[in-house]
N, C-alpha and C positions, 0 to 999 in steps of 0.2 A: 257356371255361366247360364246355362239355360234355366236354372231357378231364378238368379238374378233378372234375367230376362221377363220371366213370368211376373216376380214381383213388384217391377216396374209399372206394370199394367194396373197397379192398384194407386198408383198418384191420381190426384184428383183430376188434375188435366183429362184423364181418361174416364171420368166418371159419365159424362153424358154419352160416351161410347157404349158403355156397359149398361146404361139406361135404355139407349135406343135398340142394344140386341136382346136385352130382357124383354123390351116390347115384341120384338119378332118371335123369341120362342113364345109368348102367350099368342099371336098371332097364328102361329103354325097350330094351336090346338082348337082353334075354332072350327064350326061346319063349314063345307065349301060354299054356300050359299051366303053365310055371314062374311066370308074374305072376299066373295066377288063384290056383295054390296058393298065393303068396306073400302076395295079398290075403287071402284067408281065413283064411290063419294070423294076418296081422298084425289082422284083424278080432277073431279068438279072442283073442288077446293083450289088445287093447283091452277085450274083456268082461271080462277079468280084472283088468286093472290101471287103467282108467279107469273107475273106479266112478261117480263122478258122473255120466259120459255114459251107462253102462248103466241108474242108475238112472232117468236122464231120459226114455230109450227105453221102459223098463219101465213108467213111468207113464203115458206116452203111450197105449203099445198098450192098458194096461188100461183106459183110459179110453174109447178109441174101438171096443174091441173086447170087452164086458164079458164075454160069453157064453165066452171061451177059458176052457178050465181051467188051472189052475197049470202043469201039464207043457205044455199048449199054447202058452201065454204065454210060457213059459222057452224053447222050442224058437224060437219067432217071435222074441224077443228076440236069441237067439245069433246065427240066420241073419241078423236084419238087421245086425248088429254085423261079422258078415263080408261081409256086402253094402258096408256102409260101408268097409271094409278093401280090397275091390275099388276101389271108387271111387277111393280115394288112389291105390292103384298105377296106376290106368288115365291118372292124371293125368301120369305118367311118360312113356307113350305119347303123350299129346295133345301134350305141350311139347316131346319131342325125338324124334319119329319122322315119317314121311309117313303112319300109319296103313294102310299098303298091306293088311296082312293083316286087320285090322278092316274095311274097305273089302269086303273079298272076303267076310267073311261077315256082311255087313248086309243087312237085307231091309228096305226102305221102303215102307209103306200109306201111300196117300192123297195121292200127290203132287197129283193132281188137285185137291184143295181148297186147296192153295196157290197152285196156278196161276189157278185162278179169283179167287180173291182179289186177287192180281196185276193180273188184266186189268181189273179196277174203277179202278185207277188212282189210289188213295189211300192206298196204303200198308198194310202189315201188321205188325200187332203178334203177333209168334207167343209164343204165351200158354204159358210153360213152368213146370215146379214142380220143386222140389228133391228129385229121385230120386238115388240113388246113383249114377247111372251119367249125370248131367246133363253134366258136361265131355265126357264121352266121345260123347254124343248128339249135343250142338250140333256138335262138330268132326267129325264123321261127315257131318253135314247141310252143313256149311260144303263140302264136294267138288261139291255138286249144286245149291246156291244162294248166290249172294252176300248176307250179311246182316250186320248190326251188332249186337253183343251188350251190353246194359246190365250193368255189373258195379260191384262195390264194390270201390275200390283199397285194396290191401294198406297196412297202418301200415309197415312194413318195407320201404325205396324201392329195396333189391335184390332183395328176393322180387317186388315189384309189378312190376320191371322184368322178371324171369325169366318172369312169369305174363303179363305183356302180349305177350312177344315170342314165348312158347310158343302162346298163342292164336292169335295173328295168322298162325302156320304156316298156320291152316285158315280162319279168318274174314277178313271183309273189313275189319272195323273194330272198335272198343270205343267204347263210351259210358260216362263216368261216370254212375251211378244219379242225380247229383244234377243233372245237365245235361239239365235240362227243355227249355232253347231246342233243342240240338243235337237232342234226340230226335224234337221235332216238325219240324225241319226237315228229317230225314231222312224221316219219314213223308210230310209234304207232296212229297217227291221220288218218291213213291211205292217205297221202300225197305222192308225187311223189317228190323224190330227184334226181336231174341229177349230176351224179359222173363219174368221169374220173379217172381211176385207173392205168394207164399205164405209168407212168412217173417213173424215178429213183430218189427216194427223200431219199434213204440211211434209216439210222435209224433202229429200234429192231423191228419194225413190219413189217418184211420182209422174203420172201423166195427166194432160187435159184430155178427157174425153166424153162424148154426150152422155148425159142422163138427162130423160126428158128434155131433150134438144137444148140442154144447158152445160157448156163446157165446165168440166166438173174434175176437180182435183183426186185422181184415183190413184192409190198405190199399186205399185207391181210386184210386191213380193209373192203373189199365187204364180206368177209365171216364172219367176227367179227359183222357187223352191220345187215346180213340178221340172222344170230344166235341170237342176242339179240331181234331182233323185229318181226322175221317171215315174212319180207317182201320179195316180188317176186323181181328177178333180170332180168331186161327185158333190152337185148343189145339194141342199138340204134347207127345207123351211119348215116353221112351225105353225100352228094358228089355233089360237082359242076359240072354241066353239061357244055356243050360246049357254048351254047347261054349265052349271057349276062344275069345276073340276074335269071338264071334258075338252079335249085337244086333238089336233089332227096334225101329225108329222109326215111329211113326204119326202121321200128320197127319189132324187131325178137319176136319170141315167150320167153316166161319167161325160164332161164335155169331149166331143170330139176333136182330133186334132189340137190339142192342148198341151204345151204352148204351140202358138201358130207362129206366124212369120216374123212378128214382132212383139213387144211389149205393149203397145198403143192398140194394136189389134186385139189381144188378149183382154185388157183392160176394159174396151167397148164391148166385148162379149158378155162380160160378167154385168158390167151395168145395163145392158139390155137385157140379159135374164131378169136382175132385179125388176128392171120397169115393168117387164111384161107381167110379171107377179103381183107388183102393186097397181097395176090398172085394173085389176080383178078384185084385190083386197086393199086398198090403199088406208084403212084403218090401223092396219096392223104395224106399221113403220114406225120409229121411233124419228119423227119429224121433228123434235124439239132441238135435235143436233144441227149444229151448223154446216150442214152439208157443204153448204158453196162459200165457207170462209174465205178460202183462198182463190184469186182470181188469176186468171192468165195475164201476163204483162199488159199493161194500158188500160185493163176493165177496171171500171169503178166498184166498191165495194157494195155488195147486196145488203147486209143486215146493217 
């Protein structure tokens, strides 16, 4: 059965995916400075050709940073698209290299906070956010800690297989984001679960709370997981530095009194944490996502 599953990937419909994965393998072989230039060039091209995504990023940034002048907004959108391009190119290194060059240029701040959370013995929810360097940040941290990453499986089975295999070069394991039972089991074994809870998925497990003073659909799974397991919630960010293959990973103290009085309060705290980070590093975020797609009842659409 496994052989049949592998053989079906040689069907012509999978050839474009094979070609794309082949390009990623080639990109992973390039020097860091070349990859950084290629990523920024790809982002510049996206800004010119992917007008829908560029428009979404522009709307998001104008809503969250209303004091920006038109020229400042233009520059921020362009830089964000270039950062997004870098994130796409970094995927090649994550999936098809050992990341030795990146490890040499990586600074980790706050490891003591994650160590302290683990010492409590109830597991750790490594709370992450969709920065453009998210993939790289998680894979780099995987050299220092064994942890499981929650993820959304790709619709294309060949791409999903390549993505899973690539991530498992650096991570202990993967958990389908819908595998709640597996996630709870891992946390109760005092494992670390890497989890990003800041995108707009809709569904019933959400509340509307402020994010840059905008009522924003925010999922409440972090509260549910922490309440069921007693796991510490430890925020984790990653930032691409100016030099090629240089990154800063920051682990923050576990959120105190989490979960709090209700899911709404917890969701607002998480959004507030992210908001404070982005006020200092606004370029880093995946602004091309429709973060404000779902609106409270009676409010008009934003996009």
